[in-house]
Each structure stands twice: as structure tokens, then as C-alpha cells.
C-alpha positions as CSV (number, residue, x, y, z in Angstrom):
1,M,0.0,0.0,0.0
2,V,2.9,2.4,0.6
3,T,3.8,2.0,-3.1
4,I,0.3,3.3,-4.1
5,L,-0.8,5.7,-1.5
6,P,0.5,9.3,-1.4
7,D,2.2,10.6,1.7
8,V,0.6,12.8,4.3
9,E,2.0,16.1,3.1
10,T,0.6,15.3,-0.4
11,M,-2.8,14.6,1.2
12,I,-2.7,18.1,2.8
13,T,-2.4,19.5,-0.7
14,V,-5.2,17.3,-1.8
15,L,-7.4,18.8,0.9
16,Y,-6.9,22.5,0.4
17,F,-6.8,22.3,-3.4
18,G,-9.7,19.9,-3.4
19,L,-11.7,22.6,-1.6
20,F,-10.8,25.0,-4.4
21,A,-11.8,22.4,-7.0
22,M,-15.1,22.0,-5.1
23,S,-15.7,25.8,-5.2
24,F,-15.1,25.7,-8.9
25,D,-17.6,22.9,-9.3
26,F,-20.1,24.9,-7.2
27,I,-20.4,27.5,-9.9
28,S,-19.4,25.5,-13.0
29,G,-21.0,22.2,-12.3
30,Y,-24.3,23.5,-10.9
31,T,-25.0,26.5,-13.2
32,G,-23.1,25.3,-16.3
33,Y,-21.1,28.5,-16.4
34,L,-17.4,27.6,-16.6
35,S,-15.4,30.1,-14.5
36,F,-11.9,29.9,-16.2
37,G,-10.7,32.7,-14.0
38,H,-11.5,31.1,-10.7
39,A,-7.9,31.3,-9.7
40,A,-8.4,35.0,-9.0
41,F,-10.3,34.1,-5.9
42,Y,-7.9,31.4,-4.8
43,G,-5.1,33.9,-5.1
44,T,-7.0,36.6,-3.3
45,G,-7.4,34.5,-0.2
46,A,-3.8,33.4,-0.3
47,Y,-2.4,36.9,-0.7
48,F,-4.7,38.3,1.9
49,V,-3.4,36.0,4.5
50,I,0.2,36.7,3.7
51,L,-0.3,40.5,3.5
52,V,-2.1,40.6,6.9
53,A,0.6,38.4,8.4
54,N,3.2,41.0,7.2
55,G,1.3,43.9,8.7
56,K,0.4,45.4,5.3
57,I,-3.4,45.6,5.7
58,P,-4.8,48.5,7.8
59,L,-6.6,47.7,11.0
60,L,-5.4,44.1,10.9
61,G,-2.3,43.2,12.8
62,P,0.1,40.3,12.0
63,G,-1.3,38.4,15.0
64,T,-4.9,38.3,13.8
65,P,-6.3,34.8,14.3
66,F,-6.1,32.6,11.3
67,V,-9.8,31.7,11.3
68,Y,-10.6,35.4,11.0
69,L,-8.2,35.8,8.1
70,L,-9.9,32.9,6.3
71,V,-13.4,34.5,6.7
72,L,-12.2,38.1,5.9
73,G,-10.2,36.8,2.8
74,G,-13.4,35.1,1.7
75,L,-15.4,38.3,2.0
76,V,-12.8,40.2,0.0
77,A,-13.2,37.5,-2.7
78,V,-16.9,37.9,-2.6
79,V,-16.6,41.6,-3.3
80,L,-14.3,40.9,-6.2
81,A,-16.6,38.2,-7.5
82,V,-19.6,40.6,-7.5
83,L,-17.6,43.1,-9.5
84,I,-16.4,40.5,-12.0
85,G,-19.7,38.7,-12.2
86,A,-21.7,41.9,-12.7
87,V,-19.9,42.2,-16.0
88,S,-19.3,38.6,-16.9
89,F,-22.8,37.3,-16.5
90,R,-24.0,39.6,-19.2
91,L,-22.4,36.9,-21.4
92,S,-22.8,33.1,-21.6
93,G,-21.1,30.1,-22.9
94,V,-17.5,30.4,-24.1
95,Y,-17.7,34.2,-23.9
96,F,-18.3,34.0,-20.1
97,A,-15.4,31.6,-19.7
98,M,-13.1,33.8,-21.7
99,I,-14.0,37.1,-19.9
100,T,-13.5,35.5,-16.5
101,L,-10.1,34.2,-17.7
102,G,-9.3,37.7,-18.9
103,F,-10.0,39.2,-15.5
104,S,-7.9,36.5,-13.8
105,Q,-5.0,37.2,-16.1
106,V,-5.2,40.9,-15.5
107,L,-4.9,40.2,-11.7
108,Y,-2.1,37.8,-12.3
109,V,0.0,40.4,-14.2
110,F,-0.8,43.0,-11.6
111,V,0.4,40.9,-8.6
112,R,3.4,39.7,-10.5
113,D,4.6,43.3,-10.6
114,W,3.1,44.5,-7.3
115,D,6.0,45.8,-5.3
116,F,3.8,46.4,-2.3
117,A,3.2,42.7,-1.8
118,A,6.9,41.6,-1.9
119,S,10.4,43.0,-2.6
120,N,10.5,40.5,-5.5
121,P,6.9,40.2,-6.6
122,R,7.5,37.7,-9.3
123,D,8.6,35.2,-6.6
124,G,5.7,36.2,-4.4
125,P,5.6,37.2,-0.7
126,A,6.4,35.1,2.3
127,V,5.5,35.5,6.0
128,L,8.1,37.7,7.6
129,E,6.5,39.8,10.3
130,R,4.4,37.1,12.0
131,T,6.5,34.8,14.1
132,E,3.9,32.5,15.5
133,P,2.3,29.8,13.2
134,F,-1.2,30.0,11.9
135,S,-3.7,28.1,14.1
136,V,-7.0,26.4,13.3
137,G,-9.5,26.3,16.1
138,V,-11.6,28.7,18.3
139,P,-10.1,32.2,18.3
140,G,-9.0,33.3,21.7
141,V,-9.1,29.9,23.3
142,D,-5.5,28.5,23.2
143,S,-6.6,25.0,24.3
144,L,-8.9,24.7,21.3
145,N,-6.3,25.8,18.7
146,L,-3.6,23.8,16.9
147,A,-1.0,25.3,14.7
148,I,-0.5,24.2,11.1
149,G,2.6,24.4,8.9
150,Q,5.5,22.4,7.5
151,L,8.0,23.5,10.2
152,A,6.1,25.5,12.8
153,G,3.1,23.4,13.4
154,D,2.0,21.7,16.6
155,S,2.4,18.1,17.5
156,V,0.1,16.1,19.8
157,D,1.4,13.4,22.2
158,G,-0.7,11.0,24.2
159,L,-4.1,11.9,22.9
160,L,-6.7,9.5,24.4
161,G,-3.7,7.9,26.1
162,F,-2.2,6.3,23.1
163,L,-2.5,8.5,20.0
164,S,0.4,10.8,18.9
165,F,0.5,13.0,15.9
166,G,3.5,14.9,14.4
167,T,3.3,18.4,12.9
168,T,2.3,17.1,9.5
169,E,-0.5,14.9,10.8
170,V,-1.9,17.7,12.9
171,S,-1.9,20.0,9.9
172,Y,-3.7,17.3,7.9
173,Y,-6.5,16.9,10.4
174,M,-6.9,20.6,11.2
175,I,-7.0,21.6,7.5
176,G,-9.3,18.6,6.9
177,L,-11.6,20.0,9.6
178,V,-11.9,23.3,7.8
179,V,-12.4,21.6,4.4
180,L,-15.1,19.4,5.9
181,V,-17.0,22.3,7.4
182,C,-16.8,24.1,4.0
183,Y,-18.0,21.0,2.2
184,F,-21.1,20.6,4.4
185,A,-21.9,24.3,4.1
186,M,-21.8,24.0,0.3
187,Q,-23.8,20.8,0.4
188,R,-26.5,22.6,2.4
189,I,-26.6,25.4,-0.1
190,V,-26.8,23.0,-3.0
191,H,-29.8,21.2,-1.5
192,S,-31.6,24.4,-0.5
193,P,-34.2,26.1,-2.8
194,F,-31.4,28.4,-3.9
195,G,-29.4,25.4,-5.1
196,R,-32.4,23.9,-6.9
197,V,-32.7,27.1,-8.9
198,L,-29.0,26.8,-9.9
199,V,-29.6,23.3,-11.2
200,A,-32.6,24.6,-13.1
201,I,-30.4,27.3,-14.7
202,R,-27.9,24.6,-15.7
203,E,-30.6,22.4,-17.3
204,N,-32.6,25.1,-19.0
205,E,-32.0,28.8,-18.2
206,E,-34.7,30.1,-20.5
207,R,-37.3,27.9,-18.8
208,A,-36.1,29.1,-15.3
209,E,-36.6,32.7,-16.4
210,A,-40.0,31.8,-17.9
211,V,-41.3,30.6,-14.5
212,G,-40.3,33.9,-12.8
213,Y,-36.7,33.5,-11.6
214,N,-34.2,36.3,-12.1
215,T,-31.4,34.1,-13.1
216,F,-28.8,36.9,-13.2
217,W,-29.0,37.4,-9.4
218,Y,-28.9,33.7,-8.7
219,K,-25.8,33.2,-10.9
220,L,-24.2,36.2,-9.3
221,G,-25.0,34.8,-5.8
222,A,-23.6,31.4,-6.7
223,F,-20.5,33.1,-8.1
224,A,-19.9,35.0,-4.9
225,I,-20.4,31.9,-2.7
226,S,-18.0,29.9,-4.8
227,A,-15.5,32.8,-4.6
228,F,-15.7,32.8,-0.8
229,F,-14.8,29.1,-0.5
230,A,-12.1,29.4,-3.2
231,A,-10.5,32.2,-1.1
232,V,-10.7,30.0,2.1
233,A,-8.8,27.3,0.1
234,G,-6.2,29.8,-0.9
235,G,-5.9,31.0,2.7
236,L,-5.3,27.4,3.9
237,F,-2.7,27.0,1.2
238,A,-0.9,30.2,2.3
239,G,-1.2,29.3,6.0
240,F,0.3,25.9,5.6
241,Q,3.1,27.0,3.1
242,R,3.7,30.4,4.7
243,S,4.5,31.7,1.2
244,V,2.8,32.2,-2.1
245,S,3.7,33.1,-5.7
246,P,1.7,34.4,-8.6
247,E,2.1,31.1,-10.5
248,S,0.8,29.0,-7.6
249,S,-2.2,31.2,-7.0
250,F,-3.5,33.6,-9.7
251,Y,-2.2,31.8,-12.8
252,F,-4.8,30.4,-15.2
253,L,-3.3,26.8,-15.0
254,V,-4.4,26.7,-11.4
255,T,-8.0,26.9,-12.6
256,G,-7.0,24.3,-15.2
257,D,-6.1,21.9,-12.4
258,A,-9.5,22.5,-10.8
259,L,-11.1,21.8,-14.2
260,L,-9.1,18.6,-14.5
261,A,-10.1,17.5,-11.0
262,S,-13.8,18.2,-11.7
263,I,-13.8,16.3,-15.0
264,I,-12.1,13.3,-13.4
265,G,-14.2,13.4,-10.2
266,G,-17.5,14.4,-11.8
267,F,-19.1,17.7,-12.6
268,G,-22.1,18.7,-10.5
269,T,-21.2,16.3,-7.7
270,L,-19.4,18.7,-5.3
271,A,-17.4,16.0,-3.6
272,G,-16.3,14.6,-7.0
273,P,-13.5,17.2,-7.6
274,L,-11.9,16.3,-4.3
275,Y,-11.7,12.6,-5.4
276,G,-10.6,13.8,-8.8
277,W,-7.6,15.7,-7.3
278,L,-6.8,12.8,-5.0
279,F,-6.7,10.5,-8.1
280,D,-4.5,13.0,-9.9
281,E,-2.0,13.3,-7.0
282,T,-2.0,9.6,-6.4
283,V,-1.2,8.8,-10.0
284,T,1.4,11.6,-10.2
285,E,3.2,10.4,-7.1
286,F,2.9,6.8,-8.1
287,L,4.7,7.7,-11.4
288,S,7.1,10.3,-9.9
289,K,10.9,10.1,-10.0
290,S,11.3,9.5,-6.2
291,G,7.8,8.4,-5.0
292,E,8.1,10.0,-1.6
293,G,5.0,8.2,-0.5
294,G,5.8,5.1,-2.4
295,G,5.9,5.0,-6.2
296,L,6.2,2.6,-9.1
297,L,9.7,3.5,-10.1
298,P,11.4,3.0,-6.7
299,Y,9.3,-0.2,-6.2
300,L,10.6,-1.7,-9.5
301,R,14.2,-0.7,-8.8
302,D,14.0,-2.3,-5.3
303,N,12.3,-5.5,-6.3
304,L,13.3,-6.5,-9.8
305,G,16.9,-7.3,-8.8
306,E,20.2,-6.5,-10.5
307,A,20.0,-9.4,-12.9
308,T,16.6,-8.4,-14.2
309,M,17.5,-4.7,-14.4
310,T,20.5,-5.4,-16.5
311,T,18.7,-7.8,-18.9
312,E,18.9,-6.6,-22.5
313,L,15.6,-6.1,-24.2
314,Y,16.5,-4.7,-27.6
315,N,19.6,-3.3,-29.3
316,G,21.5,-2.7,-26.0
317,L,18.4,-1.3,-24.2
318,T,18.2,-2.9,-20.7
319,V,15.2,-3.3,-18.5
320,G,16.5,-0.6,-16.1
321,Q,17.1,1.8,-19.0
322,A,13.6,1.1,-20.3
323,I,12.0,1.8,-16.9
324,D,13.9,5.1,-16.6
325,T,13.0,6.1,-20.2
326,F,9.3,5.4,-19.9
327,L,8.6,6.3,-16.3
328,N,11.2,8.7,-15.0
329,G,9.8,12.2,-15.1
330,H,6.8,11.4,-17.4
331,A,4.0,11.5,-14.8
332,E,2.3,14.5,-16.4
333,L,2.3,12.7,-19.8
334,Y,0.4,9.8,-18.4
335,I,-2.0,12.1,-16.5
336,G,-2.8,13.7,-19.8
337,V,-3.5,10.4,-21.3
338,I,-5.8,9.4,-18.4
339,F,-7.6,12.8,-18.7
340,V,-8.3,12.1,-22.4
341,L,-9.6,8.6,-21.5
342,F,-11.9,10.0,-18.8
343,V,-13.4,12.5,-21.3
344,L,-14.0,9.8,-23.9
345,F,-15.1,6.9,-21.7
346,V,-16.1,8.2,-18.3
347,P,-17.7,11.5,-19.1
348,N,-19.5,11.7,-15.7
349,G,-16.3,11.2,-13.7
350,L,-15.6,8.9,-10.9
351,L,-18.3,10.0,-8.4
352,G,-20.8,10.7,-11.2
353,T,-20.4,7.2,-12.6
354,V,-20.8,5.6,-9.2
355,R,-24.0,7.7,-8.7
356,D,-25.4,6.5,-12.0
357,R,-24.7,2.9,-11.2
358,L,-26.3,3.2,-7.7
359,G,-29.3,5.3,-9.0
360,G,-28.7,8.4,-6.9
361,P,-26.4,10.1,-4.4
362,V,-24.0,7.6,-2.8
363,G,-24.9,8.3,0.8
364,K,-28.6,8.0,0.3
365,Q,-28.3,4.8,-1.8
366,V,-25.9,3.1,0.7
367,A,-28.2,4.1,3.6
368,A,-31.3,2.8,1.7
369,R,-29.6,-0.6,1.0
370,L,-28.4,-1.0,4.6
371,R,-32.1,-0.5,5.7
372,G,-33.2,-3.0,3.0
373,D,-35.1,-0.3,1.2
374,D,-35.3,-1.2,-2.5
375,R,-37.1,1.9,-3.6
């Protein structure tokens, strides 16, 4: 299992970026409007956390509780989403996708040259003024807060008398807690009357307008909600890494990764993009050069033996050379192939296909079968 499963630090990335992918699916999967510029909100949340931590935002000191920063960063993204959406939702289809991408690229170019954010803005800012780590928990209650971070996070010893967690494990569970709360909040919205209107817009916007819904305001509201959770994901990313760059936050390929996760996991499933990104990261690490959480290449090197590795296959090409040629550093190539195969043969994604086979949402169908209810 070590060969297949990603390591804990990779799983932390899966959690916070999975939340961003879920926020992308909230607007794109439930309204049908592809937000190709969604990275603008992810970057807003990330930069907001770093700027506050460096004392560059008025009225907010470097020691402001991290949970407050996540919420405030989300609200800043909401304002930005309303401004962008007020213009973008005048269009539809590919035109909407392109104008949101345009807004995102404008912000990317701006922050890449924004001297206020960092002395070298192209590399991005890092936390310099705030010495204490970012903590997840109840603000003002030290006993209910645990610090996250690669180096400065908390560790837990003797929990329940026998459980102990290092800094990475604590970060995993605390970030996971935030992601879980955000997921349940989005699920509640999706299953509310508001969410039902969003699905109606996706299925037939003209009919939704005909029955009396002002679809513009519903789309704008969904856009703002998705921006809020995208910014929370960006804030978690910045809080854990304690640094951010334009390429890792505002760049359009960040949205491309969310699109990839949504297609693999399943559009309009909300949880699907998280599984899609987990699948992507698992395959990437499995086919990576070093396979820190395992990996196919180290496994083959360790288990095939010297005799097998030096066996000649064709014209001087040995087994070991063939493995290096076809596996070493080519993870992204195989991810691209898998992506094409999903588009062609699994158009509903992982979770969407499972739902289709079960005849409805996984949780409801499993519960019904456990009760023996065949309806």
C-alpha cells in the first residue's frame, strides 16, 4: 500500500486544493457557467493571509487569528466576484469563460509586478512579520487551537492515552476539519431552494426565467459563494506553506487543475473534484521520480533485482534503462492520457459514474440498502 498511497503532506495539498476544486464545481457544475478565471479568488485568499501576516493591511495586525483571516479573505473575494460577475454574467457560454479568464490574467499580471506585496513580486511574498504559526480552532481559546505548517506546526502526544501526531499529521487533520465544514456548508446550499434554482439554470435557463426566476442574481450569488470558498482554500494554502507566488495562486493553469479534478471526479457532484484531485495526485506520485509516499519507479528498482534490471531487451536497451525512459519524469504525460480517456469513456467522472450505477447520491443509496429499502 505504501507504493500506491500518497504521503501525508501530499494529502494536505489534496485537501486544500480539493476545496478550491469543489468551489469551482459549485459555480461551473451547478450552473453550467465555466469560470476559467476562478484562480483569481484562490489567489485573493492566499495573498490576503500573507499581507495581513506581514502587517500590510490597515486595522489588521500580524497576530490576527487565522480563522478570522480565512473569513475576511473570503469576504474580499466575494466583493471581487460581485464586481467581476456583474460584467461577466452579461455573457454566456464560451464568452463567459473567456472574460473570467481575462479578469484573472489581469490580476495575475498585476500581482506579478506588485512591489507592495513583496520585494521580489515575481517570486511572491512570504510570511516575515508574524513569528507564531497559523492556528486552526476557536479564536481566543488557546486550548482549542492547533498550529498548522510544514515546520512551525503543533504536535500532539498521548491523545486518548495512546495516540500521537506529528506536525504534518496535525496539519492534515486541522486543514481537513476546515475543508469538511466548508463542504457541508456548500452541500447545504446546493440542497436548498437556492441550489435547486442553480440546477434549473444549468438544465434550461430560459425555462427558469419563464417561471419567474431572475437568473442573473442567482448566478451572481452562486459566483460570490464559490469565490468565498475558493478564497478559504487559498488561505489554507498560504497558511500551511507560509509563502505564495503568482504562478501558484493567480495563474490560469491553477484553474486548469481544478477543471481537471472536476472532470475526473465528476461535474455537479461537489465532492467529486476532491476525489478527482486525489486521483490525480496519487497517479502523479505513483509515477514520480522519487515516489516519496511510495511509487512505481522505486518499487521496480528495489524489487526486480540487479539481474533483471541489466537484462537486455532490444539493441542494447536494458530493463533498467527502459524503466527510466518510460517512467522517470513522465508522470504528467500519463496524467494527460488518463484525462483524455476520462473525457472519452467516463464523461460523468468517478463519483458521477458511481451515482449513475447506484441510481442516486452515494450516501442515500448506501443508507437505503443498509435499511433494506429497494425503492
